[in-house]
SERO-4910 file (N, C-alpha, C, O; in steps of 0.05 Angstrom, whole numbers):
BEGIN
 pado doro    nc1    nc2    nc3   cac1   cac2   cac3    cc1    cc2    cc3    oc1    oc2    oc3
  Met    A    -36    -74    -48    -14    -54    -58    -22    -36    -26    -41    -42    -12
  Ala    A     -6    -16    -22     -3     13      3    -18     28     -6    -21     31    -30
  Glu    A    -35     45     16    -49     62     10    -27     90      4     -4     91     12
  Ser    A    -37    109    -10    -25    139    -19    -15    149      9      4    165      9
  Trp    A    -24    142     31    -13    155     55     13    139     68     19    147     91
  Thr    A     23    127     61     38    108     75     67    116     67     85    114     84
  Gly    A     71    123     51     99    131     44    117    114     24    139    123     18
  Gly    A    110     97     17    117     73     14    130     39     34    146     21     30
  Asn    A    114     46     53    109     25     80     99      4     73     76     13     67
  Pro    A     97    -29     66     84    -48     51     73    -48     75     55    -32     69
  Phe    A     70    -51     94     47    -69    124     39    -42    126     21    -50    110
  Leu    A     33    -15    130     23     10    147     -5     11    124     -3     19    100
  Gly    A    -27      3    137    -51     18    121    -59    -22    108    -70    -22     86
  Thr    A    -54    -47    117    -57    -61    103    -57    -85    124    -40    -89    141
  Asn    A    -82   -101    120    -78   -125    136    -42   -139    144    -28   -149    127
  Asn    A    -37   -137    169    -19   -154    189     -6   -183    174     -4   -200    192
  Pro    A      0   -190    159     10   -218    143     11   -237    163      3   -259    155
  Tyr    A     20   -237    190     31   -248    216      4   -252    226     -6   -273    216
  Leu    A     -9   -240    240    -35   -232    265    -50   -262    249    -51   -279    267
  Gln    A    -57   -270    233    -83   -289    232    -62   -322    247    -70   -340    262
  Gly    A    -38   -318    236    -20   -348    251    -16   -339    278     -4   -353    294
  Gln    A    -24   -315    284     -8   -314    318    -34   -316    329    -35   -325    351
  Ile    A    -52   -309    318    -84   -318    327    -79   -349    329    -79   -360    351
  Asp    A    -76   -357    317    -79   -386    313    -65   -405    325    -71   -429    324
  Ser    A    -42   -394    338    -20   -404    351    -33   -397    374    -34   -418    388
  Ala    A    -48   -374    388    -57   -377    412    -75   -388    425    -77   -392    449
  Met    A    -96   -395    402   -123   -407    399   -127   -428    402   -146   -442    410
  Gly    A    -95   -435    392    -90   -476    391    -78   -472    423    -92   -486    438
  Asp    A    -67   -463    432    -49   -461    464    -79   -461    477    -81   -482    489
  Ile    A    -98   -447    477   -119   -440    491   -138   -461    494   -150   -464    515
  Thr    A   -143   -479    470   -157   -503    461   -142   -531    472   -154   -552    479
  Arg    A   -112   -527    470    -93   -554    479   -105   -553    507   -119   -573    512
  Asn    A   -105   -532    531   -101   -528    552   -123   -538    557   -124   -557    572
  Tyr    A   -148   -526    544   -172   -538    555   -178   -578    549   -192   -594    561
  Asn    A   -161   -581    530   -167   -611    520   -144   -628    536   -139   -652    532
  Leu    A   -134   -617    547   -105   -640    564   -109   -628    590    -88   -634    602
  Ala    A   -128   -610    610   -122   -598    628   -149   -599    636   -155   -619    650
  Val    A   -171   -580    631   -196   -586    642   -203   -601    643   -204   -615    664
  Lys    A   -215   -610    610   -236   -634    606   -223   -661    623   -235   -669    643
  Pro    A   -202   -671    616   -194   -691    634   -199   -690    661   -202   -713    671
  Asn    A   -201   -668    677   -199   -660    702   -238   -664    717   -248   -673    738
  Thr    A   -248   -653    695   -279   -657    693   -285   -689    692   -298   -699    711
  Glu    A   -278   -702    674   -282   -725    668   -267   -741    688   -274   -765    690
  Thr    A   -250   -735    701   -237   -758    723   -258   -758    745   -268   -778    755
  Ala    A   -263   -729    751   -288   -724    777   -314   -740    767   -324   -754    785
  Met    A   -327   -739    743   -341   -752    733   -343   -784    742   -364   -795    751
  Ala    A   -321   -795    738   -315   -824    732   -318   -833    762   -335   -849    771
  Ser    A   -296   -818    778   -300   -824    806   -313   -821    820   -308   -833    841
  Ser    A   -336   -806    817   -361   -795    833   -379   -813    821   -398   -818    837
  Gly    A   -379   -824    801   -396   -849    779   -416   -829    782   -431   -832    801
  Ser    A   -419   -810    768   -439   -790    774   -440   -787    737   -454   -766    736
  Phe    A   -436   -791    713   -446   -798    694   -469   -788    688   -484   -800    702
  Gly    A   -478   -776    677   -511   -772    664   -523   -745    684   -543   -731    680
  Asn    A   -498   -744    714   -517   -722    724   -512   -700    715   -491   -694    703
  Ser    A   -541   -680    722   -535   -660    700   -525   -627    718   -522   -604    710
  Gly    A   -521   -643    748   -501   -616    752   -475   -624    739   -462   -612    756
  Leu    A   -466   -628    731   -435   -633    727   -445   -632    691   -434   -613    678
  Gln    A   -457   -645    680   -462   -630    653   -464   -604    648   -453   -593    630
  Gln    A   -484   -591    671   -479   -570    664   -455   -546    658   -451   -529    641
  Leu    A   -438   -560    690   -410   -554    688   -399   -561    659   -400   -544    642
  Gln    A   -388   -589    655   -385   -586    622   -394   -561    606   -383   -546    589
  Ser    A   -419   -561    615   -423   -539    582   -421   -507    580   -425   -492    561
  Glu    A   -412   -502    611   -402   -481    621   -370   -475    620   -354   -457    617
  Gln    A   -371   -491    623   -330   -491    614   -326   -494    580   -306   -487    568
  Gln    A   -345   -505    570   -345   -502    540   -358   -470    526   -359   -463    503
  Arg    A   -366   -459    546   -376   -434    541   -356   -412    543   -351   -395    527
  Gln    A   -344   -418    569   -319   -399    573   -292   -405    554   -273   -390    550
  Leu    A   -297   -427    545   -279   -437    524   -280   -427    503   -260   -426    489
  Ala    A   -305   -416    494   -316   -409    462   -310   -374    474   -301   -355    461
  Gln    A   -314   -374    487   -319   -341    502   -284   -334    505   -276   -313    493
  Thr    A   -272   -343    513   -241   -332    513   -225   -337    487   -206   -321    484
  Leu    A   -230   -356    467   -230   -356    435   -235   -336    431   -217   -320    426
  Gly    A   -261   -328    432   -271   -302    409   -258   -281    424   -253   -262    410
  Asn    A   -252   -277    448   -235   -253    466   -213   -237    459   -207   -213    456
  Thr    A   -193   -277    456   -173   -271    446   -164   -267    412   -143   -257    404
  Ala    A   -183   -276    399   -175   -259    368   -186   -235    370   -175   -219    355
  Asn    A   -212   -222    387   -214   -191    383   -199   -177    397   -197   -153    393
  Asn    A   -182   -191    420   -157   -170    422   -143   -163    415   -136   -139    418
  Met    A   -132   -186    400   -105   -178    385   -110   -168    360    -94   -157    346
  Arg    A   -138   -172    354   -139   -155    318   -139   -122    338   -119   -109    334
  Met    A   -156   -113    355   -155    -96    363   -120    -79    369   -109    -59    360
  Ala    A   -115    -93    383    -86    -93    382    -70    -77    355    -60    -55    354
  Asp    A    -72    -93    336    -63    -91    311    -73    -69    308    -58    -52    317
  Tyr    A    -94    -58    300   -113    -39    285   -108    -15    308   -117      6    298
  Asn    A    -98    -11    332    -87      7    347    -61      3    347    -53     26    350
  Gln    A    -48     -5    346    -16     -6    321    -16      2    303     -1     21    304
  Gln    A    -28     -1    273    -28     13    260    -44     47    259    -41     63    240
  Gln    A    -57     50    279    -62     83    280    -43     90    286    -33    106    269
  Asn    A    -27     85    307      5     96    320     18     96    301     28    118    297
  Val    A     25     76    281     47     75    263     37    101    242     54    119    237
  Tyr    A     10    101    229      0    124    220      0    155    230      1    174    215
  Gln    A     -2    155    258     12    180    261     28    188    273     29    211    281
  Trp    A     48    171    276     90    168    273     93    174    246    107    193    240
  Asp    A     78    160    227     86    176    198     74    210    195     86    231    188
  Gln    A     51    205    203     46    242    200     70    265    206     83    282    194
  Asp    A     66    254    232     83    269    246    116    269    238    130    290    242
  Phe    A    125    253    229    161    248    220    152    256    195    174    256    186
  Asp    A    135    265    173    135    279    156    134    306    160    151    320    148
  Arg    A    119    314    173    114    338    173    147    350    193    161    370    189
  Gln    A    149    336    206    178    347    225    210    353    203    227    370    203
  Val    A    203    328    186    229    331    167    212    354    150    223    374    157
  Phe    A    197    359    136    183    389    119    194    411    142    210    428    134
  Asn    A    187    411    166    202    435    173    225    443    182    231    465    191
  Asp    A    245    408    176    274    416    176    273    430    147    282    453    148
  Gly    A    265    423    124    271    435    114    277    464    101    295    476     89
  Val    A    238    469    112    236    496    106    258    511    128    265    533    119
  Ser    A    269    506    152    288    513    171    310    514    158    325    533    161
  Gln    A    314    499    146    347    494    135    345    513    105    363    528     98
  Asn    A    326    510     95    321    533     69    323    565     80    336    582     69
  Gln    A    306    568    103    303    600    107    330    610    119    334    634    119
  Gln    A    356    587    131    374    592    142    402    598    124    423    611    128
  Asn    A    390    580     97    401    582     71    401    611     65    419    627     62
  Leu    A    382    613     65    377    638     55    386    663     74    398    683     65
  Ser    A    381    662     98    398    687    110    428    690    112    442    709    119
  Asn    A    437    661    102    461    659    108    471    677     75    488    695     77
  Tyr    A    459    671     46    460    681     22    467    711     36    489    721     42
  Met    A    444    720     38    437    745     46    457    755     56    466    770     38
  Gly    A    473    756     79    495    756     90    514    759     77    529    779     80
  Leu    A    517    743     63    546    739     47    545    767     24    562    784     18
  Met    A    519    762     17    509    790     -2    525    821     11    521    843      0
***
């Protein structure tokens, strides 16, 4: 249900129903890239050098996995923050629009009163 300040806009002030799907899609792309490019390249390098069990290469893999987790977290956080900022901008626009409509109405009423008084 929309908050009272939304003026009937069902998406203003509520969770964006499409945001989670977009986050999931972006995270899927990032994870797919890791699984299809980064991880196989590292494993190929380990196999070609005959260094399975090498602690240096295991440390490299651990760092790549840490970076993957950090990238996923940052991506979700950045997308949610962008949505939050957009909600704030929409709220501000809504407030300014309502103020402008009110001021236009007052101005038109003043002009109509002035015209009426001129006719009398």
